[in-house]
C-alpha positions as CSV (number, residue, x, y, z in Angstrom):
1,M,9.9,5.9,44.6
2,L,11.0,2.5,43.5
3,C,14.7,1.7,43.2
4,S,16.3,-1.2,41.4
5,V,19.8,-2.3,42.3
6,L,21.9,-4.5,40.0
7,V,24.4,-6.7,41.8
8,P,27.1,-8.6,40.0
9,T,26.5,-12.3,39.8
10,Q,29.4,-14.2,41.2
11,K,29.5,-17.8,42.4
12,Y,31.1,-17.1,45.7
13,F,28.5,-14.5,46.7
14,G,25.0,-15.2,48.0
15,N,24.2,-18.9,48.6
16,S,26.6,-21.8,48.2
17,D,24.8,-22.9,45.0
18,G,25.5,-19.5,43.4
19,T,21.9,-18.1,43.8
20,A,21.2,-14.8,45.4
21,A,20.9,-14.7,49.1
22,S,18.0,-12.8,50.7
23,Y,19.0,-10.6,53.7
24,R,16.7,-8.7,56.0
25,F,17.4,-6.5,59.1
26,L,14.5,-7.0,61.6
27,P,14.1,-4.4,64.3
28,Y,14.3,-4.7,68.1
29,E,11.5,-6.8,69.6
30,D,10.2,-7.9,66.1
31,A,7.2,-10.1,66.6
32,I,8.6,-12.8,64.3
33,L,11.4,-13.6,66.6
34,K,9.8,-12.5,69.9
35,G,6.8,-14.7,69.3
36,Y,6.4,-17.7,71.6
37,K,9.5,-18.7,73.5
38,E,8.5,-22.4,73.3
39,T,8.5,-22.3,69.5
40,R,11.6,-20.2,68.8
41,H,13.6,-23.3,68.0
42,R,11.9,-23.4,64.6
43,F,14.2,-20.5,63.5
44,F,17.3,-22.2,64.9
45,P,17.1,-25.8,63.9
46,T,20.9,-26.4,64.3
47,L,21.7,-24.1,67.2
48,T,22.1,-24.9,70.9
49,P,20.2,-23.0,73.6
50,A,23.4,-21.0,74.4
51,Q,23.7,-20.0,70.7
52,I,20.0,-19.0,70.7
53,S,20.6,-16.7,73.7
54,F,22.9,-14.7,71.4
55,F,19.7,-13.2,70.0
56,F,18.0,-12.5,73.3
57,D,18.7,-10.5,76.5
58,R,16.5,-10.8,79.5
59,G,13.7,-12.0,77.3
60,E,14.0,-9.1,74.8
61,A,14.8,-9.9,71.1
62,H,17.7,-8.0,69.7
63,P,17.5,-6.4,66.2
64,T,18.5,-9.4,64.0
65,I,20.0,-10.0,60.6
66,W,18.4,-12.8,58.7
67,K,19.7,-14.7,55.7
68,N,17.2,-16.8,53.7
69,G,14.8,-16.9,56.7
70,T,17.3,-17.8,59.4
71,P,18.8,-15.4,61.9
72,I,22.6,-15.2,61.5
73,G,23.5,-12.1,63.6
74,T,22.4,-9.0,65.4
75,W,22.7,-5.3,64.5
76,N,22.6,-1.9,66.2
77,Y,22.4,1.6,65.0
78,D,25.1,3.8,66.6
79,A,23.7,7.4,66.4
80,K,27.1,8.9,67.3
81,S,28.9,7.3,64.3
82,K,25.7,7.1,62.2
83,Q,26.7,3.5,61.3
84,I,25.1,0.1,61.7
85,Q,27.2,-2.2,63.9
86,T,26.9,-5.9,63.3
87,Q,27.7,-9.1,65.1
88,F,27.5,-12.5,63.5
89,L,26.9,-15.9,65.2
90,T,28.1,-18.1,62.4
91,E,29.1,-16.6,59.1
92,N,30.1,-13.1,58.2
93,P,28.4,-12.0,55.0
94,E,29.8,-8.4,54.9
95,K,31.6,-9.0,51.6
96,D,28.5,-10.3,49.9
97,P,27.0,-7.6,47.7
98,F,23.5,-8.8,48.4
99,F,24.2,-8.1,52.1
100,Q,25.6,-4.7,51.2
101,V,22.4,-3.8,49.3
102,E,20.2,-4.6,52.4
103,L,22.7,-2.8,54.7
104,K,22.5,0.4,52.6
105,R,18.7,0.2,52.3
106,T,18.5,0.0,56.1
107,M,21.0,2.8,56.6
108,G,18.8,4.9,54.2
109,L,15.9,4.5,56.6
110,F,17.9,5.9,59.4
111,A,19.2,8.8,57.3
112,L,15.5,9.7,56.6
113,Q,14.6,9.5,60.2
114,F,17.5,11.6,61.6
115,Q,17.6,14.4,59.0
């Protein structure tokens, strides 16, 4: 079943130029981020090695939140509260309706899995 979601267009949501932002929640150990340690910097062109470590723990890639192809935070599903918990490195997009659409889509996947 395909689903279409309409999101109000407002200048202060999405990207700074007023266009819609693209958010994705990638899972734990996703191959995109895990990849090759030597080339991870391509996803973090402006971050320091310490900031990059925010996304990794003992060589394991955390589940990540991406905005327009750049990791901006991590997420975790808490089975007890049945909620997704988020942490952001730079910006917090939680008020962005485009972020909320992706968050609800991801929550829907967990709802199907734990019925």
